[in-house]
TORVOMI-478766 format. One record per residue: y, x, z of N, C-alpha, C in turn; residue in three letters. Coordinates in steps of 0.02 Angstrom, whole numbers, plus 50000, padded with zeros to 5 digits. Example, Ala and Ser with C-alpha at 12.3 -4.5 7.8 and 13.67 -1.06 7.14 Angstrom:
2
497165066050390497755061550390498355066050390Ala;498885064250354499475068450357500025064550394Ser;
END
This chain:
320
499305003650014500004998949990500585004949989Unk;501045003949945501625008149948502345003049980Unk;502474998649976502934994250014502774989550052Unk;503194989150110502814984850152503594980250186Unk;503574973550157504094970750162504164965650239Unk;504524967150291504684963050343505304959350367Unk;505194952250353505584947950376505614943850411Unk;506114942250454506044941450530506434933250522Unk;506244927450537506404922550515506524917250590Unk;507194913350571507084909850634507544905850608Unk;507394897950609507724893350586508174892950491Unk;507944895950467508244898450392507814897250357Unk;507464889550345506984887450299507294889650226Unk;507844886350207508064885150155508144893150122Unk;508454898650158508484903750154507944907850132Unk;507694907050196506904910550188506614909250124Unk;506574903950100506124902050024506384906149974Unk;507054903749969507494910149902507254915749917Unk;507434920149989507134925049977506624927349962Unk;505904923349988505314924849956505184924549882Unk;505444918249865505334918849786505844925049751Unk;506234927149781506494932949730506254938749761Unk;505734939149792505524943849812504714944849782Unk;504274938649789503764937349741503824936649671Unk;504554938449649504474938349566504454947049542Unk;504774950249595504584955149573504174960549602Unk;504054959449657503404964849676502694964049660Unk;502444969849661501734970849614501384967549683Unk;500924962049686500294962049747499904965749759Unk;499934972749705499244976949720499724982849765Unk;500344983049777500674987949797501054986049845Unk;501234980849852501854978349891501524973549950Unk;501504972550010501354966350061502114963450066Unk;502124959350098502824954050137502364950050195Unk;502804952050234502684950650313503064944250333Unk;503254938350346503614936650370503404935650457Unk;503804935250507503744936050571504224928850591Unk;503874924050598504394918850610504644918050702Unk;505114917250724505264916750774505384910550813Unk;504764906850820504584900050853505234895450817Unk;505154895550738505574890750692505384882550704Unk;505814878450704505784871850720506004867950661Unk;506124870150600506284868150561506014868550495Unk;505114868150488504504869150451504514875450405Unk;504884880850447505074886650411504174890150392Unk;503604891050461503164892650435502414887650384Unk;502644882950389502434877050360502494879050294Unk;503154879650269503444880050201503034886850184Unk;503064891450224502814897350197502304898350168Unk;501614893350217500924893350210500724890150154Unk;501174885650137501044881750084501324884450021Unk;501874885950007502124888449967502124896249937Unk;501954900349991501744908149985501134910250011Unk;500404907549991499924909250018499744916450007Unk;500234920749973499924928949962500434931650021Unk;500924928450076501324932250091501084931250182Unk;500994936650215500584935250279501114933550328Unk;500804928950373501464925250412501154927150480Unk;501804927450530501594930550596501994925450633Unk;501754921450675501964917250734501904919850786Unk;502574920950823502584924150881502704919750946Unk;502854911550919502634906950972503464906151009Unk;503814911551009504564911651042504934915651017Unk;505524913751021506174919251003506014925451041Unk;505764929551015505554936351018506244939550997Unk;506824937750954507444942050953507264946550894Unk;507664948650873507544952350793507234960250808Unk;507344961450840507304971250846506334969750876Unk;506144965750911505464964150952505174960850889Unk;505284956850844505014954450800504704958350735Unk;505544962150710505384967250679504714972050693Unk;504894974050750504314980150792503594977450774Unk;503574970250783502854966750770502684967950698Unk;503204965350673502894967050594502724975050564Unk;503214977450596503084985150567502414989450604Unk;502274985550655501564986550682500924984150628Unk;501084979250614500584975150573500474977850489Unk;500984982950482501094983350403500664991150392Unk;500544991450325500234997150299500585001750250Unk;501174999750233501455002350195501755010550205Unk;501895014250152502195021050176502915021350170Unk;503095015150153503945011250160503875004050179Unk;504445005850227504554998850243505184994150232Unk;505144988950209505754986950201505914980650249Unk;506624982750277506774977550353507414973950299Unk;507114967750300507494963250226507644955750279Unk;508144952950296508534947850315508374941950270Unk;508314934550323507884929650271508364926650251Unk;509104927450252509714926150195509874931750140Unk;509264933950118509524939250078509144937050007Unk;509384937949950509204937149879509024944449854Unk;508494945149839508354952349804508504950749721Unk;508924956949688509014955949622508774960349582Unk;508254958149528508184963449486507614967249506Unk;507384973249484507074977349517507244982249584Unk;507844978849640507864982449675507444986449728Unk;506984981849735506334984749784505954993249768Unk;505824991949683505624995849666506085002749641Unk;506695002749626507205006949620507485009749684Unk;507405005449734507415010349803506955014649846Unk;506235014349812505605015149818505635022849780Unk;505885021749716505985027449683506525032849709Unk;506935031949731507515034549773507185039549823Unk;506735033549861506595037549925505875042849879Unk;505445041949839505185046849800505495052849795Unk;506105052349756506335057849726506775060249797Unk;506895058349847507475060949880506955062649953Unk;506545068049964505915067150034506485069050094Unk;507035071850095507515072950163507935065550168Unk;507695058550141508095052950146507535049250200Unk;507885046950257507355042950304507355035650295Unk;508105032550270508275024850241508755024150205Unk;508695019650147509095020950103509295013450103Unk;509845009750082510015004250068510505003249999Unk;510294995949973510604996049899511364992449918Unk;511724989749858512274988249856512294979049870Unk;512614980249918512574971249943513104967049949Unk;513034960849902513464955749876513454948949897Unk;514114947549909514044940449937514034935649876Unk;514114929149908513694924049860514204922549801Unk;514704925049796515104926649733515114930249704Unk;514614936449723514404941449668515034947949711Unk;515534946249733516014948949761515474955049813Unk;515884961949821515634965749867515624963449942Unk;514924965249964515204964150042514894971550068Unk;515434973150114515484981550141514884983250178Unk;514524986750164513664987450211513784994150234Unk;514174996550220514285005450254514695006450319Unk;514405008450381514915009350433514935017750452Unk;515325016950491515555023050536515205020950589Unk;515245025050644514975024650695515425022350738Unk;515335018350791515905015650829516225021750875Unk;517025020450869517265025250927517835020750943Unk;517985023551003518685019651046519345018350980Unk;519485025150956519885024150916519735018650830Unk;519225018650809519025012450767518995007650792Unk;518865007150855518704998450887519544997250910Unk;519975002550908520704999650942520814996750882Unk;520955001050815521165000150747521044993550725Unk;520304992250724520234983050740520524977650779Unk;520444979650848520804974550876521664975450870Unk;522034978250861522644977950840522844976750785Unk;522374977150746522614974750640522654981550627Unk;522654986750639522764992150615522424991750548Unk;521784991850548521364991050522521384987350443Unk;521634981050455521764976350427522274977350375Unk;522854979050414523464982250384523394987250338Unk;523184992950344522954997650309522155000750287Unk;522064995250247521264993750254521034999750183Unk;521445004250140521395007550114521465015850152Unk;521495014650210521565021150234521015023550280Unk;520865029350290520195031450308520415031050386Unk;521075034150385521115035150464521165028850524Unk;521455024350487521525018150510520905012950509Unk;520385015050460519995009350463519525007650525Unk;519365004350528518785001150595518055001250563Unk;517575001250594516955002650577516795004350513Unk;516934998550471516774994750424517214999450374Unk;516795002950325517295005450271517515004350217Unk;518004999950234518514998350182518775002150110Unk;518935006450145519055013150106518715013850057Unk;518035015350063517475016050016517465010149969Unk;517325013849887517285006649849516465002849836Unk;515965008849858515365008649871514965007949798Unk;515425012949756515225012049685514875018449676Unk;514565023749738514345030649719513755030149780Unk;513395036249777512675035849809513175040349874Unk;513005039349937513345044149987512915043650051Unk;513005049550084512895048050156513135045350200Unk;512955041650229513465036450285513105036750354Unk;513615036750404513475034150494512775029550484Unk;512955024050457512635016150443512565013250417Unk;511865010150396511855006050338511644998250371Unk;512064992850372512154985050397511194984550379Unk;511044981450443510214979850446509944973650417Unk;510674972950347510194966950326509804967650270Unk;509864975050247509104977250185509234985050200Unk;508544985750222508574994250228507644994250185Unk;507635001050171506845001650151506995010150206Unk;506505009850234506235015050280505585018050281Unk;505625024550269505135031050260504925028550325Unk;504055028850325503685024850385503835032850422Unk;503645037950391503575044850442504465044650480Unk;504715043350445505695042050495505565039650551Unk;505205030450541505245026850593504675030450662Unk;504325033550623503775037350682504285041650727Unk;504765046350695505095051850720505625047950771Unk;506045043050732506555040950776506425035450834Unk;505955034350806505645028550858505725019650809Unk;505155016150872505655007150846506155005550860Unk;506365000450825507004995450855506964996050939Unk;507444997550963507634996151029507574988851056Unk;507064984751074507094979851102507574975351146Unk;507834980251177508494978151214509054977551201Unk;508904976751124509454971951073509084966151038Unk;509454961851082509054953151054509184953350959Unk;509694953550961510054953850885510614957550882Unk;510784960550835511374964550823511524971150844Unk;511744977050830511824981150834511404986150841Unk;510724983850816510024989350840510074993450783Unk;510244991250725510534995250655510954999950671Unk;511464998550708511925005150726511445011650757Unk;511155008650812510655013550857510185014850828Unk;509855013250774509335014950761509615019750711Unk;510165019150672510545024250605510655030350662Unk;510775029050706511105036750752510505039650780Unk;510015036850802509425039050785509095044150760Unk;509065040650689508745042250625509345049850620Unk;509745050850606510385055150604510125061550652Unk;509855058750706509705064150775509315067750752Unk;508835062950733507995068450735507985071050657Unk;508575070450621508475076050559508445071750485Unk;508585064150486508495060050435509045057950405Unk;509215057750329509725056450309509835049350302Unk;510405044050319510565038850301510865038550239Unk;510635035650176510855036250110511065027650088Unk;511755026250075511855021250012511895022249965Unk;511405017449918511395018149842511515012649794Unk;512125014749769512355007749742511995005449679Unk;511525006949654511085004349587510764998049599Unk;510284997249649509994990849662510574986849706Unk;510374980449688510844976749716510484969249759Unk;510734967449808510614960949834511124957149867Unk;511054950249862511344945849887511264944849952Unk;511804943850009511694941650058512094935350082Unk;511894931450084512094923150109512574923250181Unk;512264927450240512344928650295512544922150341Unk;512384920050387512274915550426511644911950430Unk;511114914850400510614909650404510364908350456Unk;510274912650508510134910750576510744907750634Unk;511224914950623511784913650653512254905450652Unk;512214903850592512454898550596512494892650633Unk;511704892650653511714886750709511854886150760Unk;512114892450796512474891250858513134896350859Unk;513624895550838514114902250835514284906250897Unk;514244901050949514594902751013514044908251041Unk;513654904751033512794909651085512814915551042Unk;512874915850966512654921550940513214927350938Unk;513794924650957514414928450975514564932251019Unk;514104927651076514034932051149513464935951155Unk;512934935551104512374941051086512704947351049Unk;513044945351022513174949750974513674954951025Unk;514124953451068514464956651115513954960951171Unk;513454957551188513204959251217512894965451210Unk;512654965851142512344970851095512874977351098Unk;513424974851078513904980351074513934985251144Unk;514064981051189514014984551265513474988651279Unk;512814986351265512144989851286512244995251244Unk;512484996351181512515003951133513095007051167Unk;513495004851178514025009451213514075010051287Unk;513575007051329513185011351386512695015851370Unk;512405014351319511725019551278511975027551274Unk;512565025951218512815032451178513385034251234Unk;513825032351246514385031951283514605033951357Unk;514115030751400514095031551473514785026251500Unk;514835028151566515255023351577516055021951576Unk;516375029051555517145028151512517055024651459Unk;516715025551398516645023251353516385014151364Unk;515955015751423515635007351408516465002651441Unk;516755006451482517365002651512517855003251451Unk;518005008351425518425007351359518405001951318Unk;517895001851274517604995551240517614988051280Unk;517604986751327517594980051366518294978551369Unk;518754985751388519444981451390519674980951302Unk;519474983951243519544982351175519364976551161Unk;518884975751180518534968451149518984961451184Unk;519314961851263519564957251307520154957151254Unk;520474963151255521094960551207521054957151137Unk;520654960451112520364958951046520254949951051Unk;519804948351080519714941351095520314937051093Unk;520804939651166521294935351215521924935251132Unk;522024940051093522434938951042522184935750999Unk;521634934150966521354930050949521264922050963Unk;521244922151041521374915351064522054912651050Unk;522574916151049523064913151071523344911250998Unk;523024916450957523284915950867522904909050848Unk;522234907850881521974902650855522304896350867Unk;522454896050955522844890450968523494888250929Unk;523914895150911524694892550884524424891050799Unk;523874892850778523804893050718523404881450725Unk;523034881950769522884872450757523494868250778Unk;523914872150810524724866950823525004867350759Unk;525034873550741525424873050657525104869250604Unk;524384869250589524024867850565523384859450565Unk;523824854350599523364848150614522874847950580Unk;522894848450525522374844850459521764850550480Unk;521824857450511521244860350532521164861950590Unk;521554858950626521474858650692520704860450747Unk;520274856050725519624856150725519354864450722Unk;519394867850663519184873350657519434878850695Unk;520014878450712520324883950735520194882350832Unk;520094874850844519714874150917519024877350912Unk;518734877150862518104880450888518114887950883Unk;518584892150822518504898950839518944898950898Unk;519314897250946519724896751028519074898251065Unk;518634892051056518114891751094517614897251097Unk;517494898951040517024906051044517384911951079Unk;518154911951062518294918051089518514917851157Unk;518594911151193518754910751264518024911951300Unk;517514911351272516824912551290516824919551295Unk;516824922251239516744931051239517104933051308Unk;517674930751289518244936051342518104933051417Unk;517684927351437517474925051515516714929551509Unk;516364930351474515894935651469515994942851501Unk;516764943751472516834949751513517124950951576Unk;517084945151603517224946251660516614946351720Unk;516634950251754515964953151793515824944651817Unk;516204941651861516074937051894515924931051853Unk;515994930251809515924925351751515244928651695Unk;515204932051673514834935551640514084933051639Unk;514024931151563513344928551542512974934851514Unk;512534936451560512204942951524511634942451476Unk;511434937151469510834934051417511104928851358Unk;511424927251323511534922151286510904919951252Unk;510314922551237509724921751226509164922851269Unk;508614919651270508004919251339508004926951334Unk;507664929951380507454937651378506664939251351Unk;506744943551324506014945851299505454946551337Unk;504944947651313504314949651362504454957851364Unk;504194960551415504104967751405503414968251363Unk;
END
């Protein structure tokens, strides 16, 4: 088996079906296996996979174990020398998978490679990141990153200044679509299951670089990322979990001082967004509900940063 595709799904039936159709159209069943790890979906996703894609290996976890742990289960089950981690809301275009595999064949020092990611309207989706620092997070919180989007100095974590039009080593590839060399996974270790969802990609890319494997963006192959396949089900819940993941990353890699710094920046960022959302809601009554929802999410994130009211787990705890 050459490539093992792992797809973790939670209540994203229509996205998952499109994803599997795009993969099965191009994947050679003799050299590619597709594994769906379903995190206890209640929307009929497992039944759809079993009925329409009998060649796909379906693993039902019985509970929502989170993105990282479910991927690790799929990786353990897989047998390919390359492992593709693909979000359920991805549509693979052309010969994307085989082109990525060819790239790894030709570059034995590359641990993980990612394709160009497009939005649903086929515009570019920024998929390359810099490692988080207090400076680039300050630029995001203060609006400098948006005001000077073409500047590397004032960029946030997202590399807006990079046109995504050339092969390039990057700090982080967004984890919606990776092709990873199995021996790189063995060297860097599996995904950290302390991240329920979000930031596990930043954490793993950092560990990948630390053990000597390159992380590369390759713009030839392409895929569409629709976003929100699962997170659209509960925006507040996912926003809280994203914040918890950010704080875990900073505690793990930057210590107490870094953790305190990022907490302060996050609080200021959410406070500014809440104020702005409230003002916009008053000035634009026709769309006031949209702004009220945004204010509610930002306020919940602010509250979670106050130790007295902190929600330590937006999702159920995973089993050890």
